[in-house]
C-alpha positions in Angstrom: -95.7 105.9 -161.3 -95.1 103.0 -158.9 -91.7 102.4 -157.3 -90.2 98.9 -157.4 -87.5 97.6 -155.1 -85.2 94.8 -156.2 -82.3 92.5 -155.1 -80.0 90.6 -157.5 -76.5 90.3 -158.9 -74.6 92.3 -161.4 -71.5 90.7 -162.9 -71.3 88.4 -159.8 -71.8 91.3 -157.3 -74.9 91.6 -155.1 -76.9 94.8 -155.8 -80.2 96.2 -154.6 -82.1 99.4 -155.1 -85.3 100.9 -156.3 -86.7 102.6 -159.5 -89.9 103.7 -161.1 -91.8 101.4 -163.6 -95.3 101.1 -165.0 -95.7 97.5 -163.8 -93.8 94.4 -162.7 -93.2 93.3 -166.3 -91.6 96.7 -167.1 -89.6 96.5 -163.9 -88.1 93.1 -164.9 -87.5 94.3 -168.4 -85.6 97.3 -167.1 -83.4 95.1 -164.9 -82.6 92.7 -167.7 -81.6 95.7 -169.9 -79.0 96.6 -167.3 -77.7 92.9 -167.1 -79.0 92.6 -163.5 -80.1 89.0 -162.6 -82.9 89.7 -160.1 -83.7 87.5 -157.2 -86.5 89.6 -155.8 -88.6 92.3 -157.4 -91.7 93.8 -155.8 -93.6 97.0 -155.6 -92.5 99.3 -152.8 -95.3 99.7 -150.1 -96.6 103.3 -149.7 -95.2 105.1 -146.6 -97.6 107.2 -144.6 -95.7 110.2 -143.5 -96.4 113.9 -142.9 -93.4 116.2 -143.1 -92.6 119.7 -144.2 -89.9 120.3 -146.8 -87.3 117.7 -147.7 -85.5 117.5 -144.3 -82.3 118.2 -146.2 -80.7 121.6 -145.8 -78.3 123.6 -148.0 -75.5 122.9 -145.6 -76.0 119.1 -146.1 -75.7 119.5 -149.8 -72.7 121.8 -149.6 -70.7 119.6 -147.2 -71.6 116.6 -149.4 -70.2 118.3 -152.5 -67.0 119.4 -150.8 -66.3 116.0 -149.2 -67.2 114.2 -152.4 -64.7 116.4 -154.3 -61.9 115.7 -151.9 -62.5 111.9 -152.2 -62.6 111.9 -156.0 -59.4 114.0 -156.0 -57.8 111.4 -153.8 -58.5 108.7 -156.3 -61.2 106.8 -154.5 -63.7 104.9 -156.7 -67.2 106.4 -157.1 -69.0 103.7 -155.2 -66.6 103.8 -152.3 -67.1 107.6 -152.1 -70.8 107.2 -151.9 -70.6 104.5 -149.3 -68.4 106.6 -147.1 -70.6 109.7 -147.5 -73.7 107.7 -146.8 -72.2 106.3 -143.6 -71.0 109.7 -142.4 -74.3 111.5 -143.1 -75.9 112.5 -139.8 -79.1 113.5 -141.5 -81.4 110.4 -141.7 -83.4 111.9 -144.7 -80.2 112.6 -146.6 -78.8 109.2 -145.7 -81.8 107.6 -147.4 -81.3 109.7 -150.5 -77.6 108.8 -150.7 -78.3 105.1 -150.3 -80.8 105.3 -153.2 -78.3 107.2 -155.3 -75.6 104.6 -154.5 -78.0 101.7 -155.4 -78.8 103.3 -158.8 -75.1 103.9 -159.6 -74.4 100.2 -158.7 -77.2 99.2 -161.1 -75.5 100.9 -164.0 -76.9 104.4 -164.0 -74.7 107.4 -164.1 -74.3 109.6 -161.1 -76.2 112.4 -162.7 -79.1 110.1 -163.7 -79.2 108.7 -160.1 -79.3 112.2 -158.6 -82.0 113.3 -161.1 -84.4 110.9 -159.4 -84.4 113.3 -156.4 -85.1 116.7 -157.9 -86.1 118.2 -154.5 -82.7 117.4 -153.2 -80.5 117.8 -156.3 -81.9 120.6 -158.5 -81.5 120.7 -162.2 -78.5 123.0 -162.0 -76.7 120.5 -159.7 -77.6 117.5 -161.9 -76.5 119.2 -165.2 -73.1 120.2 -163.7 -72.5 116.7 -162.4 -73.4 115.3 -165.9 -70.9 117.8 -167.4 -68.3 116.7 -164.9 -68.8 113.0 -165.7 -68.5 113.6 -169.4 -65.4 115.8 -169.1 -63.7 113.6 -166.5 -63.5 116.6 -164.1 -66.1 115.5 -161.5 -63.9 116.6 -158.6 -63.5 120.1 -160.0 -67.2 120.4 -160.7 -68.1 119.3 -157.2 -65.7 121.9 -155.7 -67.4 124.6 -157.9 -70.8 123.4 -156.8 -69.8 123.6 -153.1 -68.4 127.1 -153.6 -71.5 128.2 -155.6 -73.8 126.8 -152.9 -71.9 128.5 -150.1 -72.0 131.9 -151.8 -75.7 131.5 -152.7 -76.5 130.6 -149.1 -74.5 133.6 -147.8 -76.4 135.9 -150.2 -79.7 134.5 -149.0 -78.8 135.0 -145.4 -77.9 138.6 -146.0 -81.2 139.3 -147.7 -83.2 137.4 -145.1 -81.3 139.4 -142.4 -82.2 142.6 -144.1 -85.9 141.6 -144.2 -85.9 140.2 -140.7 -84.9 143.3 -138.8 -87.7 145.7 -140.0 -90.2 142.8 -139.7 -89.3 142.1 -136.1 -89.3 145.8 -135.1 -92.7 146.3 -136.9 -94.2 143.3 -135.0 -92.9 144.6 -131.7 -94.4 148.0 -132.6 -97.8 146.5 -133.4 -97.8 144.5 -130.2 -96.8 147.5 -128.1 -99.5 149.7 -129.6 -102.2 147.0 -129.3 -101.2 146.5 -125.6 -101.5 150.2 -125.0 -104.9 150.5 -126.6 -106.3 147.4 -125.0 -104.9 147.6 -121.4 -103.7 151.2 -120.7 -106.2 153.4 -122.6 -109.3 151.8 -120.9 -108.0 152.9 -117.5 -107.9 156.5 -118.6 -111.2 156.1 -120.4 -112.9 155.1 -117.1 -111.5 158.2 -115.5 -112.9 160.4 -118.3 -116.3 158.9 -118.0 -116.5 159.8 -114.3 -115.4 163.3 -115.2 -118.3 163.6 -117.6 -116.9 166.4 -119.8 -116.6 166.3 -123.6 -113.3 164.8 -124.6 -110.9 166.6 -127.0 -111.0 165.2 -130.6 -107.6 163.4 -130.4 -108.5 161.8 -127.1 -111.9 160.6 -128.5 -110.2 159.0 -131.5 -107.8 157.1 -129.3 -110.6 156.0 -127.0 -112.7 154.9 -130.0 -109.8 152.8 -131.3 -109.4 151.2 -127.9 -113.2 150.3 -127.8 -113.0 148.9 -131.4 -110.1 146.5 -130.5 -112.0 145.4 -127.3 -115.2 144.6 -129.2 -115.1 141.1 -130.9 -118.1 141.9 -133.1 -116.2 144.8 -134.6 -112.7 143.3 -134.8 -113.6 139.9 -136.2 -115.0 141.3 -139.5 -111.8 143.3 -139.9 -109.7 140.2 -139.3 -111.8 138.4 -141.8 -111.2 141.1 -144.4 -107.4 141.0 -143.7 -107.3 137.2 -144.1 -109.4 137.2 -147.3 -107.2 139.9 -148.8 -104.1 137.9 -147.9 -105.5 134.8 -149.6 -106.6 136.8 -152.6 -103.1 138.2 -152.9 -101.5 134.8 -152.7 -103.8 133.4 -155.4 -103.1 136.4 -157.6 -99.4 136.0 -157.1 -99.7 132.4 -158.1 -100.8 133.4 -161.6 -98.2 134.2 -164.2 -99.5 137.8 -164.7 -99.7 138.3 -160.9 -96.2 137.1 -160.3 -94.9 139.3 -163.0 -96.6 142.4 -161.7 -95.5 141.7 -158.1 -91.9 141.1 -159.2 -92.0 144.4 -161.2 -93.3 146.3 -158.2 -90.6 144.7 -155.9 -87.9 146.0 -158.2 -89.4 149.6 -158.0 -89.8 149.9 -154.3 -87.4 152.6 -152.9 -84.4 151.2 -151.1 -85.9 147.7 -151.1 -86.0 147.6 -154.9 -82.3 148.5 -155.1 -81.5 145.5 -152.8 -83.7 143.3 -154.9 -82.1 144.3 -158.2 -78.6 143.8 -156.8 -79.4 140.4 -155.4 -81.1 139.3 -158.7 -78.0 140.4 -160.7 -75.7 138.6 -158.3 -77.7 135.4 -158.4 -78.0 135.5 -162.2 -74.3 136.1 -162.7 -73.2 133.4 -160.2 -75.5 130.7 -161.6 -74.8 131.4 -165.3 -71.1 131.8 -164.7 -70.8 128.6 -162.7 -72.7 126.6 -165.3 -70.7 127.9 -168.3 -67.4 127.3 -166.5 -68.5 123.7 -165.9 -68.9 123.0 -169.6 -72.7 123.4 -169.8 -73.9 124.8 -173.2 -75.0 128.5 -173.3 -78.6 127.6 -174.2 -78.9 124.9 -171.5 -77.2 127.2 -169.0 -79.6 130.0 -169.7 -82.6 127.7 -169.4 -81.5 126.5 -166.0 -80.7 130.0 -164.9 -84.1 131.2 -166.0 -85.8 128.5 -163.9 -83.8 129.5 -160.8 -83.9 133.3 -161.4 -86.5 133.9 -158.6 -88.0 136.9 -160.5 -90.3 136.8 -163.5 -88.9 140.0 -165.0 -85.4 138.4 -165.1 -86.8 135.0 -166.2 -88.5 136.7 -169.2 -85.3 138.4 -170.1 -83.3 135.2 -170.0 -85.9 133.5 -172.2 -85.5 136.4 -174.6 -81.7 135.8 -174.5 -82.3 132.2 -175.5 -84.4 133.3 -178.5 -81.8 135.9 -179.4 -78.9 133.4 -179.3 -81.0 130.8 -181.3 -81.4 133.5 -184.0 -77.6 134.1 -184.0 -77.7 137.4 -182.1 -76.0 138.4 -178.9 -77.4 138.1 -175.4 -76.8 141.8 -174.5 -79.8 143.2 -176.5 -82.5 141.6 -174.4 -80.6 142.4 -171.2 -80.9 146.1 -172.1 -84.7 145.8 -172.6 -85.4 144.6 -169.1 -84.3 147.7 -167.2 -83.0 145.4 -164.4 -79.3 145.0 -165.5 -77.1 148.1 -165.0 -75.1 149.3 -168.0 -71.9 148.2 -166.4 -73.1 144.6 -166.2 -74.3 144.7 -169.8 -71.0 146.1 -171.0 -69.0 143.4 -169.1 -71.2 140.7 -170.5 -70.7 142.0 -174.0 -66.9 142.1 -173.5 -66.9 138.6 -172.1 -69.0 137.3 -175.0 -66.7 138.8 -177.6 -63.5 137.7 -175.9 -64.8 134.1 -175.2 -64.4 134.6 -171.4 -68.1 135.1 -170.5 -67.9 132.6 -167.6 -65.0 134.5 -166.0 -66.6 137.8 -166.5 -69.9 136.6 -165.0 -68.1 135.3 -161.9 -66.4 138.7 -161.5 -69.8 140.4 -161.8 -71.2 138.1 -159.1 -68.3 138.8 -156.7 -68.8 142.6 -157.2 -72.6 142.4 -156.6 -72.2 140.3 -153.5 -70.3 143.3 -152.1 -73.0 145.6 -153.4 -75.7 143.5 -151.6 -73.7 143.9 -148.4 -73.7 147.7 -148.8 -77.4 147.7 -149.7 -78.2 145.7 -146.6 -76.3 148.1 -144.4 -78.1 151.0 -146.1 -81.5 149.4 -145.7 -80.8 148.8 -142.0 -79.6 152.3 -141.4 -82.6 153.9 -143.2 -85.3 151.6 -141.7 -84.1 151.8 -138.1 -84.7 155.6 -137.6 -88.0 155.5 -139.6 -89.4 152.7 -137.5 -88.3 154.4 -134.3 -89.8 157.7 -135.3 -93.1 156.1 -136.4 -93.3 154.0 -133.2 -92.5 157.1 -131.0 -95.1 159.2 -132.8 -97.9 156.6 -132.4 -97.1 155.8 -128.7 -96.3 159.5 -127.8 -99.4 160.7 -129.7 -101.6 158.3 -127.9 -100.2 159.2 -124.4 -100.5 163.0 -125.2 -104.1 162.5 -126.3 -104.8 160.8 -123.0 -103.3 163.7 -121.0 -105.2 166.5 -122.8 -108.4 166.0 -120.7 -106.2 166.0 -117.6 -105.7 169.7 -118.0 -109.4 170.4 -118.0 -109.9 168.2 -115.0 -107.1 170.0 -113.1 -108.7 173.4 -114.1 -112.1 172.3 -112.9 -110.7 171.1 -109.5 -108.7 174.3 -109.1 -111.7 176.4 -109.9 
């Protein structure tokens, strides 16, 4: 849908901004419905730009929410808060977004409606909580909760990425080291063995053949093609609903890694749902938003089952049991919270507990993966070098004899 930019006056005050409309007539009609007397309305020209992502990080949103909360608590008007936050923003992309949000608020839209026009920056969870805060008159409290939620979610993601990064880096170093050994070191020994002329031991011959394979483009290129094609096929399969579900199921069953995945999923689910419920969002709407942000199809299906269960007048604990993802302790705590009317508080306690569990799981993963990778690397490197030294004994015996 085209975007139109406008300038005009609203109750004697100059305003400007942009919004989506089918055509110029609809744009003018939209402005009149908001009592804006337009002096200029035109279609926004297309901007040719190539960029990756939104250019706005989680830290930008977190700082925005925390500063916004402090200003609202101090009694500053909404427009003044947005003006100050826009001027203070050091991120040019975020500054543009805030300017647009401010213009839409000045045009008569609510803050939530204005933010909803930028779904890549302000996700549905953020917008719904802002809407609840506006309706309940507790916008400062909601913004503070959002800042806390975003900080804890970012910390959880950093822990998980850190756990994944360590074995990935070590594995890459191992692959590079083994490849360098086969391509540059083994051929030196291979030339010596060719001059010797004797039949090589089986382990040595295997290592030499691997080295020759890596050095021959006609042999290595088809293998690389197969690897790339397999990766593309896997990505396409994972993009399907069935593929994503199967991959997510497998992820939860992998030894050690699966335990970390389960705990992180439970922590994210509890934190998101608890924050939404404590902010006044209805249980059905909160579950729908949590399902969209679950990050795992197994959990998403469970949350959709919870929605159906609640719609039929049942509890949310029954579908939780069927997933096999949520531990009995979590299910029991949710049941107690549901019966006592303190589900949001119980969920936040579960989230805090599983944040610590994720910490412990990350430490366990690191402690388990480190010796395994070192042993594997030492076995490969040591085995290759030993295989190269085996013919040396025959050469020494021949020279001595």
